[in-house]
C-alpha positions as CSV (number, residue, x, y, z in Angstrom):
1,M,-89.2,56.5,71.7
2,K,-88.0,52.9,71.9
3,F,-91.1,52.0,69.8
4,L,-89.6,53.6,67.0
5,T,-86.8,51.1,66.7
6,A,-89.7,48.7,65.7
7,I,-89.9,50.7,62.8
8,L,-86.4,50.2,61.7
9,I,-86.1,46.6,63.3
10,L,-89.0,45.2,60.9
11,I,-88.4,47.7,57.9
12,S,-84.9,49.3,57.7
13,L,-83.4,50.1,54.5
14,N,-79.9,49.8,52.6
15,L,-79.2,53.3,52.7
16,N,-76.4,52.4,50.7
17,A,-79.0,52.5,47.6
18,E,-77.9,52.6,44.0
19,S,-77.7,55.8,42.3
20,I,-79.9,56.5,39.1
21,D,-78.1,55.7,36.2
22,F,-79.1,59.3,34.3
23,K,-80.0,59.4,30.8
24,S,-78.3,62.1,28.2
25,D,-77.8,65.6,29.5
26,F,-79.4,64.9,32.9
27,A,-76.3,62.9,33.6
28,N,-74.5,66.1,33.8
29,S,-76.6,68.1,36.0
30,V,-74.3,70.2,38.5
31,D,-77.0,69.8,41.1
32,L,-77.2,65.7,40.7
33,I,-73.5,64.7,39.8
34,T,-70.4,67.5,40.5
35,I,-71.9,68.6,44.1
36,T,-71.3,66.1,46.3
37,P,-73.4,65.4,49.2
38,E,-70.9,66.3,52.0
39,Q,-70.5,69.5,50.3
40,S,-74.0,70.4,50.2
41,T,-76.1,72.0,53.2
42,E,-78.8,73.4,51.1
43,F,-81.9,70.6,50.1
44,K,-80.6,69.2,47.0
45,F,-82.4,66.6,44.5
46,F,-80.2,63.6,45.9
47,H,-81.8,64.5,49.5
48,M,-84.9,64.8,47.7
49,Q,-84.7,61.1,46.1
50,E,-83.2,59.5,49.3
51,Q,-86.5,61.0,51.4
52,A,-89.1,59.7,49.1
53,Y,-87.4,56.3,49.1
54,W,-88.0,56.6,52.7
55,Y,-91.4,58.1,53.1
56,S,-92.8,55.6,50.7
57,L,-91.7,53.0,53.1
58,Y,-92.8,54.6,56.1
59,N,-96.2,55.4,54.8
60,L,-96.5,51.6,53.0
61,G,-95.3,49.8,56.4
62,T,-97.5,51.8,59.0
63,L,-100.4,51.4,57.2
64,I,-100.3,47.4,56.4
65,M,-98.6,46.1,59.3
66,R,-99.4,48.4,61.9
67,S,-102.3,50.9,61.5
68,G,-105.0,48.2,61.8
69,L,-106.9,50.3,59.1
70,G,-108.8,47.6,57.7
71,E,-110.2,44.2,58.0
72,K,-107.6,42.3,59.6
73,F,-105.8,38.6,59.1
74,M,-103.2,36.2,60.8
75,P,-100.9,34.1,58.8
76,D,-100.5,30.7,59.7
77,I,-97.7,30.2,62.1
78,A,-96.2,27.4,60.0
79,M,-96.3,29.8,57.3
80,V,-94.5,32.7,59.0
81,K,-91.7,30.1,60.4
82,K,-91.1,29.3,56.6
83,M,-90.9,32.8,55.7
84,V,-88.4,33.4,58.4
85,Q,-86.2,30.6,57.1
86,M,-86.1,31.5,54.0
87,A,-85.0,35.2,54.8
88,S,-82.8,34.3,57.0
89,D,-78.7,33.0,56.9
90,E,-75.6,32.8,58.9
91,H,-75.3,36.9,58.4
92,S,-78.9,37.8,60.1
93,T,-82.0,36.3,61.4
94,A,-85.4,37.6,60.8
95,M,-87.9,38.1,63.7
96,P,-91.5,38.6,63.4
97,P,-93.0,41.1,65.5
98,K,-95.8,40.8,68.4
99,N,-99.3,42.3,67.4
100,P,-99.1,42.6,63.7
101,A,-102.0,44.0,61.9
102,L,-101.6,42.9,58.4
103,L,-104.9,43.5,56.4
104,K,-106.7,41.5,53.7
105,R,-109.2,44.6,53.0
106,V,-107.6,48.2,53.2
107,F,-110.4,51.1,54.7
108,N,-110.2,54.3,52.5
109,Y,-109.9,57.0,55.6
110,G,-108.3,56.6,58.8
111,N,-106.5,58.8,61.7
112,P,-103.0,58.2,61.8
113,E,-102.9,59.0,65.8
114,Y,-101.7,56.5,68.1
115,V,-104.6,55.3,70.2
116,N,-102.6,53.4,72.5
117,A,-99.6,54.2,75.0
118,N,-96.4,52.7,74.7
119,N,-95.7,49.8,76.7
120,G,-91.9,49.9,76.1
121,N,-91.8,47.0,73.8
122,P,-90.3,47.9,70.4
123,M,-91.7,44.8,68.9
124,D,-95.3,45.1,70.1
125,F,-96.8,46.8,67.2
126,N,-100.1,47.2,69.2
127,N,-98.3,50.1,70.5
128,L,-98.7,51.7,67.1
129,R,-102.3,51.2,66.3
130,W,-104.8,53.7,64.9
131,A,-108.5,54.4,65.9
132,P,-110.8,52.2,63.9
133,G,-111.1,53.8,60.5
134,D,-114.4,54.0,58.1
135,N,-115.9,50.9,57.2
136,D,-117.3,52.0,53.7
137,P,-116.6,49.6,50.6
138,T,-113.3,49.9,49.8
139,T,-112.6,51.8,46.2
140,G,-110.8,50.5,43.1
141,A,-108.2,53.4,43.8
142,T,-107.6,52.3,47.5
143,F,-107.2,48.7,46.7
144,G,-105.2,49.1,43.8
145,W,-102.9,51.9,44.5
146,T,-102.1,49.7,47.8
147,L,-101.4,46.4,46.2
148,I,-99.1,48.6,43.5
149,E,-97.5,49.8,46.3
150,E,-96.8,46.4,48.0
151,V,-95.8,44.6,44.9
152,E,-93.2,47.4,44.4
153,W,-91.9,47.1,47.5
154,I,-91.8,43.2,47.3
155,K,-89.9,44.0,44.1
156,Q,-87.4,46.1,46.3
157,F,-87.1,43.7,49.2
158,N,-86.1,41.0,46.2
159,L,-82.9,42.9,44.9
160,D,-80.0,40.7,45.6
161,N,-77.3,43.3,45.9
162,H,-79.4,46.0,47.9
163,F,-81.0,43.4,50.7
164,G,-79.1,40.3,49.7
165,D,-79.7,36.7,48.7
166,P,-79.7,34.3,51.6
167,G,-76.7,31.9,51.2
168,H,-75.3,33.6,48.2
169,N,-73.8,36.5,49.3
170,N,-73.0,38.4,53.0
171,I,-75.6,41.2,53.0
172,P,-77.3,41.0,56.5
173,G,-81.1,41.8,55.0
174,A,-82.9,39.3,56.8
175,Q,-85.6,41.6,58.1
176,Q,-86.1,43.2,55.0
177,R,-86.5,40.0,52.9
178,F,-88.8,38.6,55.5
179,V,-91.0,41.8,55.2
180,G,-91.0,41.4,51.4
181,L,-92.6,37.8,51.9
182,V,-94.9,39.3,54.4
183,L,-96.0,41.9,51.8
184,C,-96.3,38.6,49.2
185,A,-98.7,36.9,51.7
186,E,-100.8,39.8,52.4
187,S,-100.9,40.9,48.6
188,L,-102.7,37.6,48.1
189,M,-105.0,37.8,50.7
190,Q,-106.2,41.3,49.6
191,I,-106.4,40.2,45.8
192,K,-108.7,36.9,47.3
193,D,-110.6,39.4,49.5
194,F,-111.2,41.4,46.1
195,K,-112.4,38.2,44.3
196,M,-114.6,36.5,46.7
197,N,-116.0,39.4,48.5
198,P,-117.4,41.9,45.8
199,G,-119.9,43.7,48.4
200,N,-116.3,44.8,49.9
201,Y,-115.8,47.1,47.0
202,Q,-117.3,49.8,45.3
203,N,-115.6,52.4,43.0
204,S,-115.9,55.8,43.4
205,H,-115.1,56.8,39.9
206,R,-114.3,55.3,36.5
207,S,-110.5,55.5,36.9
208,D,-111.0,53.4,40.1
209,A,-111.5,50.5,37.8
210,Y,-107.8,51.5,36.0
211,V,-106.1,51.4,39.2
212,A,-107.4,47.9,40.0
213,L,-106.3,46.7,36.6
214,S,-102.9,48.1,37.0
215,A,-102.3,46.3,40.2
216,I,-103.7,43.0,39.3
217,S,-101.6,42.9,36.0
218,N,-98.5,44.0,37.8
219,F,-98.6,41.3,40.3
220,S,-99.2,38.9,37.7
221,Q,-96.4,39.5,35.8
222,Y,-93.9,39.6,38.7
223,L,-95.4,36.0,40.0
224,G,-94.9,34.7,36.4
225,I,-91.2,35.2,36.3
226,S,-88.6,32.9,38.6
227,S,-85.4,35.2,38.3
228,T,-83.7,38.3,36.6
229,Q,-80.6,39.9,36.6
230,K,-81.0,41.5,40.0
231,M,-82.7,38.5,41.7
232,R,-81.5,35.2,41.5
233,E,-84.7,33.7,42.6
234,N,-88.6,35.2,43.4
235,R,-88.9,34.4,47.0
236,C,-92.6,36.0,46.3
237,A,-93.4,33.3,43.9
238,K,-92.2,30.9,46.3
239,V,-94.6,32.0,49.2
240,A,-97.5,32.2,46.9
241,S,-97.0,28.3,45.9
242,M,-97.0,27.8,49.5
243,M,-99.8,29.3,50.5
244,S,-101.9,28.2,47.1
245,G,-100.8,24.6,46.7
246,K,-100.0,25.3,43.4
247,P,-97.1,27.0,40.8
248,A,-96.9,30.4,41.2
249,S,-97.1,30.5,37.1
250,E,-100.5,29.0,37.7
251,I,-101.6,31.6,40.0
252,S,-100.0,34.4,37.7
253,K,-102.4,33.1,35.0
254,D,-104.9,33.5,37.4
255,L,-104.8,36.4,38.0
256,L,-104.2,37.3,34.3
257,K,-107.6,36.3,34.0
258,M,-108.9,38.3,36.7
259,A,-107.2,41.4,34.7
260,K,-108.4,40.4,31.4
261,K,-112.2,40.8,32.9
262,L,-111.5,44.0,34.4
263,Y,-110.0,44.9,30.9
264,Q,-113.1,43.8,29.3
265,N,-115.4,45.7,31.3
266,M,-113.4,49.0,31.5
267,P,-115.3,51.8,31.3
268,E,-114.5,54.3,28.7
269,P,-112.6,57.5,29.5
270,V,-114.3,60.8,29.8
271,I,-112.0,63.6,31.4
272,T,-108.2,63.9,30.9
273,K,-107.8,61.9,34.6
274,D,-109.3,59.1,33.0
275,Y,-107.7,58.7,29.5
276,S,-103.8,59.3,31.5
277,L,-104.9,56.6,34.1
278,A,-106.3,54.4,31.3
279,I,-103.0,54.4,29.5
280,Q,-101.0,53.4,32.3
281,A,-103.3,50.8,33.2
282,L,-102.9,49.5,29.6
283,S,-99.2,49.6,29.8
284,W,-99.5,47.1,33.0
285,Y,-101.7,45.0,31.3
286,G,-99.9,44.7,28.1
287,Y,-96.7,43.8,30.2
288,A,-98.3,40.9,31.7
289,N,-100.4,39.8,28.9
290,V,-98.2,39.0,25.8
291,A,-100.9,37.5,23.8
292,D,-102.8,40.4,23.2
293,R,-100.5,43.1,23.1
294,T,-101.5,44.2,19.6
295,A,-104.9,44.9,20.7
296,I,-103.7,46.8,23.8
297,K,-101.0,49.0,21.8
298,A,-103.8,50.0,19.7
299,K,-106.4,50.9,22.6
300,I,-103.5,52.9,24.2
301,K,-103.0,54.4,21.0
302,K,-106.8,55.3,20.6
303,Y,-106.7,56.6,24.0
304,A,-103.3,58.8,23.6
305,D,-105.1,60.4,20.8
306,E,-107.7,61.3,22.2
307,L,-106.0,62.8,25.5
308,V,-103.6,65.2,22.8
309,A,-106.8,66.5,21.7
310,W,-108.4,67.2,24.6
311,T,-107.8,71.1,25.9
312,S,-107.1,72.1,29.4
313,Q,-105.2,75.0,31.2
314,H,-105.4,73.5,34.5
315,I,-102.2,72.4,35.8
316,M,-103.6,68.8,37.2
317,N,-104.9,68.3,33.6
318,Q,-101.5,69.2,32.3
319,A,-99.7,67.1,34.4
320,Y,-102.0,64.0,34.0
321,K,-101.2,64.5,30.0
322,V,-97.5,64.6,30.6
323,R,-97.9,60.9,32.2
324,G,-100.0,59.5,30.1
325,L,-98.8,60.3,26.9
326,L,-94.8,59.5,28.0
327,N,-96.2,56.4,28.6
328,A,-98.1,56.1,25.1
329,A,-94.8,57.2,23.3
330,R,-92.8,54.4,25.5
331,I,-95.4,51.6,24.3
332,T,-96.1,52.7,20.5
333,G,-92.7,53.8,20.0
334,D,-94.0,57.5,18.8
335,D,-92.3,60.1,19.5
336,G,-94.9,62.9,18.9
337,Y,-96.7,61.8,22.0
338,K,-93.3,62.5,23.6
339,N,-93.1,65.9,21.8
340,V,-96.5,66.9,23.0
341,A,-96.0,65.4,26.8
342,V,-92.7,67.9,26.8
343,A,-95.0,70.9,25.4
344,Y,-97.7,70.3,28.1
345,Y,-95.1,70.0,30.8
346,L,-93.4,73.7,29.6
347,R,-96.7,74.9,29.5
348,M,-97.6,73.7,33.2
349,M,-94.0,75.3,34.1
350,D,-95.0,78.4,32.7
351,D,-97.2,79.1,35.9
352,Y,-94.4,77.6,38.3
353,I,-93.3,79.9,40.9
354,P,-89.5,78.5,41.7
355,S,-88.9,80.3,45.0
356,M,-92.3,79.1,46.5
357,G,-92.0,75.9,44.9
358,L,-95.8,76.5,44.1
359,F,-97.9,77.4,41.1
360,I,-99.8,80.7,40.3
361,D,-103.6,79.2,40.4
362,K,-102.4,76.2,42.7
363,M,-102.0,76.7,46.5
364,S,-104.0,73.6,47.6
365,F,-103.2,69.9,47.5
366,S,-104.1,66.6,48.2
367,S,-102.0,63.8,48.7
368,D,-103.0,62.5,45.1
369,D,-102.7,65.6,43.3
370,I,-99.3,65.6,44.8
371,A,-98.7,62.2,43.5
372,V,-100.0,63.6,40.0
373,L,-97.4,66.5,39.8
374,L,-94.3,64.2,41.3
375,G,-95.4,61.7,38.5
376,A,-95.1,64.4,35.7
377,F,-91.9,65.8,37.1
378,N,-90.4,62.0,37.1
379,S,-92.0,61.0,34.0
380,I,-90.2,63.8,32.3
381,R,-86.9,63.5,34.2
382,V,-86.8,59.6,33.1
383,F,-87.6,60.4,29.6
384,A,-87.4,63.6,28.3
385,A,-84.8,65.4,30.5
386,N,-82.8,66.8,27.0
387,D,-85.9,68.4,25.9
388,V,-86.6,70.5,28.8
389,G,-83.4,71.3,30.4
390,A,-81.9,68.8,33.0
391,Q,-80.5,71.3,35.8
392,K,-83.9,73.2,35.9
393,L,-85.9,69.9,35.7
394,A,-83.7,68.9,38.9
395,K,-84.5,72.3,40.9
396,D,-87.8,72.9,40.2
397,M,-88.7,69.3,41.1
398,T,-86.5,69.9,44.6
399,S,-87.9,72.9,44.8
400,F,-91.6,71.5,44.9
401,F,-90.9,68.7,46.8
402,L,-89.1,70.7,49.5
403,N,-92.0,73.0,50.1
404,V,-95.5,70.9,49.4
405,V,-93.9,67.5,50.8
406,N,-91.7,68.8,53.7
407,K,-92.2,72.5,54.8
408,S,-96.0,72.1,54.3
409,G,-96.3,68.9,56.7
410,L,-97.3,66.8,54.6
411,Q,-95.3,64.1,55.8
412,L,-96.7,64.2,59.8
413,S,-93.8,62.7,61.3
414,A,-90.5,61.0,60.8
415,P,-88.1,58.6,63.0
416,P,-85.0,60.1,64.1
417,V,-82.1,59.5,61.9
418,S,-80.4,58.4,65.5
419,F,-82.5,55.0,65.4
420,I,-80.6,54.5,62.1
421,P,-77.7,51.7,62.3
422,P,-74.3,53.9,61.7
423,Y,-73.4,51.9,59.1
424,K,-76.5,52.5,57.2
425,R,-76.9,56.1,57.3
426,K,-75.9,58.5,54.7
427,P,-73.7,61.6,55.1
428,A,-76.3,64.1,56.7
429,D,-79.5,63.5,58.1
430,M,-81.4,65.8,55.6
431,F,-81.0,62.3,53.6
432,H,-83.7,60.7,55.7
433,R,-85.9,63.4,56.8
434,Y,-86.5,67.2,56.8
435,P,-85.1,68.9,60.0
436,T,-88.5,70.3,60.7
437,T,-90.6,67.2,60.6
438,P,-91.7,65.9,64.3
439,V,-90.5,62.0,65.3
440,P,-93.6,60.6,65.8
441,P,-94.5,60.8,69.8
442,K,-94.4,65.0,69.4
443,A,-96.6,64.8,66.0
444,G,-99.6,65.5,68.0
445,G,-102.3,63.4,69.6
446,A,-102.0,62.0,73.0
447,N,-99.6,59.4,72.1
448,G,-98.3,60.6,68.7
449,T,-99.0,60.7,65.1
450,A,-97.5,57.8,62.8
451,P,-95.1,58.6,59.9
452,V,-97.5,59.0,56.8
453,F,-98.9,61.7,54.7
454,S,-101.8,64.0,55.5
455,S,-104.9,63.9,53.1
456,Q,-104.3,67.7,52.2
457,V,-102.3,70.7,52.5
458,T,-102.7,74.4,51.8
459,K,-100.6,77.2,51.3
460,V,-101.8,79.9,53.4
461,R,-100.7,83.4,54.5
462,N,-98.2,82.7,57.5
463,G,-96.9,79.3,56.4
464,W,-99.0,76.0,55.5
465,A,-102.5,74.5,56.9
466,G,-103.3,70.8,56.7
467,D,-104.9,68.2,58.6
468,T,-104.1,64.4,60.1
469,K,-106.8,62.8,58.2
470,F,-105.0,59.8,56.2
471,D,-106.3,58.8,52.6
472,T,-105.2,55.7,51.9
473,A,-105.6,56.1,47.7
474,G,-103.8,59.2,47.7
475,A,-101.2,58.0,50.1
476,M,-100.4,55.0,48.6
477,H,-100.4,56.7,45.0
478,L,-97.9,59.1,46.2
479,S,-95.7,56.9,47.7
480,N,-95.5,54.8,44.5
481,E,-94.5,57.6,42.6
482,M,-91.7,58.6,45.2
483,L,-90.4,54.9,45.1
484,W,-90.3,55.0,41.3
485,F,-87.5,57.7,41.7
486,Y,-85.3,55.2,41.5
487,V,-86.2,53.6,38.1
488,N,-82.9,51.6,37.6
489,Q,-84.1,49.4,41.0
490,V,-88.0,49.5,40.7
491,N,-89.3,50.8,37.3
492,G,-92.7,52.2,37.4
493,F,-92.8,52.8,33.8
494,P,-93.4,49.0,32.3
495,K,-91.7,48.9,28.8
496,W,-92.9,45.8,26.4
């Protein structure tokens, strides 16, 4: 089990995470505020929120640094040394791992069982390699959701009061800062492959184009800023500039040009999923493209009106509507979209069985399904808690997560809490992992199974059934929605 320390050495988190600044009557929820973690032995909202944070990290780090599930590249050694220097200070020093598997193109599916026996070196990532995955053309959803997850964790690792600002505070977060820089380099390599090798990519659905637009717009916007109230310096922008030999502002413009081509070639939405993801993509695109916001906002309004008119009783369609219409309400300022989103959420919850954490007409869930449903829960939580009852919302969201993510075995494994340094641990193990989730060496296969999401789980009479297949797009989509539970740190709901 020594190899598990590599997970915590390379991408451990500051567990003293900021709590969300809850809005309106959500702040008065008994589940969230008046019961302290020490008092609760049940699975509560604050356990779910922290577990989601870790699961998001495990899925991303495992995929793009250890699995080998894609076409690999090795950064220039001189560049790696510069990134180590940028991340380190007198309080802590970053340490690159041995045999990382950084990916310039990510494959769609793989088997997360480890193929190599552990050699006892916790910093040798060859211990954690998967069998070769499918080499089909990468879909826009796989490319886009992975890139978004990378960029959102780049932002997370660049929070000064969370992982430190070298030379300006005493937070020993060099390893996390270094990982953020590696993610930046990896993201740039993936965008380069997407641009230069179009034969490597093929959309399986029109909505793939929307996800790719979201991702490139998001990264364009982030590279275009040098600092914020939460980060004194955009270290990713510095790495991007070093890699390309030109200012990050110019790279941001280049990415915006790529995004503009995707925008101009956007296929028109046809089904509810399309409309929802198209609105989300346009929200990210307008976030990056200040000059064309009037036209982008008009298109969001057009799609939102069509989404309102689209009728369906299916749980997933209602969840897509909630997420899309709340985005539209934010961008357009039209509360009518919010009201319709609330109505669809309440209709969706009419079929919810709190004791089971399931819906009457849905007992099987892909990782992408869970992403969509948790995205609906979370967007209502952030923007419309008053309208649906904060306490009930917290309980229902927590029950769903408990059953469909934890009890189902969707999270195939998780490192033991004993490998987390004591000063970083929350008051109870439940914050970091569910008790029945196995550690990687005991999660199946000859050498263990990685701490990632299964592609599918199904409720059966005596429990749950699932598989160990890994669906990259679904897992990365779900990882993003889970990270966005911490909306005051990394905001997955762009507002302009």
